N, C-alpha and C positions, 0 to 999 in steps of 0.2 A: 186730090186733096182729101184727107180723111176728115172726120167730123169731130175731132177732139178739140173742145173749147176750153181754154184756160181763162177763168174770170180774173181780170185785172182789178176791177172794182164794180160792185153791185150796190147801187144806191137804194136804200130803203129806210124806213122810219127808225131803225136801230143802228144805222151806219155812223161810224165815228169819222169825223172829217179832220182829225188831228194831224194826219200826214199830208193833207192838202195845204198848199201854201200859195198865198196871193203874191204875185210879183207884177207891179204896175210900173208905168213910166216914171214914177217918183224916184226910182233908182238913178235917174238921170235928170231930175229937175222938173219933170212933168207933173200934172195935177189930176190925172185920171184916177178914178176910184172904182173898186169892185169888191165883191164878197162872194162867198159860197156858203150855202146853207141847205138844209133839208126842208122841203115844203110839206104840207099836210098830206099829200099823196105819196110821200116817201121818195120823191125824186130830188136829185141834187140840182140846185139852181145857182148858176154862175151868172151874176148880173152886176150892173154898174153903169158908169158913164165915162166915155172916152173923151178926152180933151186934147186938142192939138196945140194948146198954149204951152209956152216955155219949152219948145222942141219936143213935146210929148206926143202921144198918139197911140198908146197901147195899154191893154189890161190883160192879165193872164192868171191862170191858176195851174199849179204844178202838183203832181202826185208822184212821190218817190216810193219805191217798193222793193222787196227782196227780188234779186235777179231771177228773171224768167228766161229759160233757154228758148231760142228762136231758130227758125230756118228762114232762108231768103224767101221761100214760097208762102210764108205765113201772112195772114190777113188780120188786121185789127177791125173788129166789128163793133160799132157804137150805136146804141139806140138812144135817140135824142129828139128834142123838139126845140127848134130855134125860132127866131123872130124874123126870118126872111133875109138875114144878113149873112155875110161870109165870115168864116172863122178859120184859123189855122189849127191844125193838129200837129203836135211836135213830139218826137221821141228822142231819148238818149239811150245808147247801149250801156253807158256807165254814167251815173249821176254827176260825177266829177268832170265829165267831158265839157269842154268850153262851148262847143257848138252843138246845134240840134239838127235833126233830120225832120223836114217839114213838108206839109202839103196844105192846100187851101180847100175847104169844102163849103158848099152853099146849103143854107137851110131853107125850108119851105113854109115854115109857120105851122106845120102839122108834125105829128110823130113820124119819124122815119128811121130806118136802119141804114147806116152808111158803112161801106166796106172800103178799107184802105190797105192796099198791098204794101208791105214793108219795103219791098224793092223799088217802089215808086217814090219813096221819101228822099228828098235831096238835101245835102248838107247846107246849112246857112248859119251865119253868125252876124248878129246885130243888123238883120235885114238884108244882108248881102249873100248871094249864092256863092259857095266856095267851089274851087276847082278840085273837087274830090269825087270819088264814085258815090252813087246812091247807097242807101243803107244795105249792108250785107254782113252785119254782125251776127254773132251767135247768142247774144243776150239782149235783154231789154230791162231797164231799171228806172225809167222815168217817162211820164207822159205829161203833156201840157195842152191846154186849150187857150188860145190867144185870139183877141180881136184887135185889128189894126187896119182899118179901112180908110185911113187918111181923112176921117170925118169926125166932127164933134157929134156924138150920138150916144143915146142910152142903148143898152142891150140886155138881153136875157136868153140864156141857153140852159134848157132843162136837160138833165142827164139821167138816164135810167141804168144803163149797163155798158161797161167797156170790157170786151173779150178779145182774146187772141185765138184765132181759128187756125189750127194746124193741119 
């Protein structure tokens, strides 16, 4: 693997969050809430409260961007600080695609750099794994961070940088 990194998003005090979009379970009647903002340290903060009432139970933030060319061997590298909870990372090769490719990662409560191989992301739609191959597309156009641990809980995920390592 070469060391060419493509920055998908670098959070800092000058970052514009206008292309980041909150999508919570309210799209199906749930009452979970979340937001994304930049804190005083210049990190993105995705936070809120997940409620399982009204068949809910998830909160997410999506970022759509200009197509990035990918190879199956590429790795998404994310510098983040979680709250000890599990989160999903999701991608779409095309932002109009109905389903996402997903994986779950754990946070430690400390700053950490996680690496996710694109080829390990599996297709899922509305919480169900699809009978399709893992990610093997040549483009990337959307990323999502989602929390859905089947618990009523508050959460906070700080984000520093999301890169594609080719």
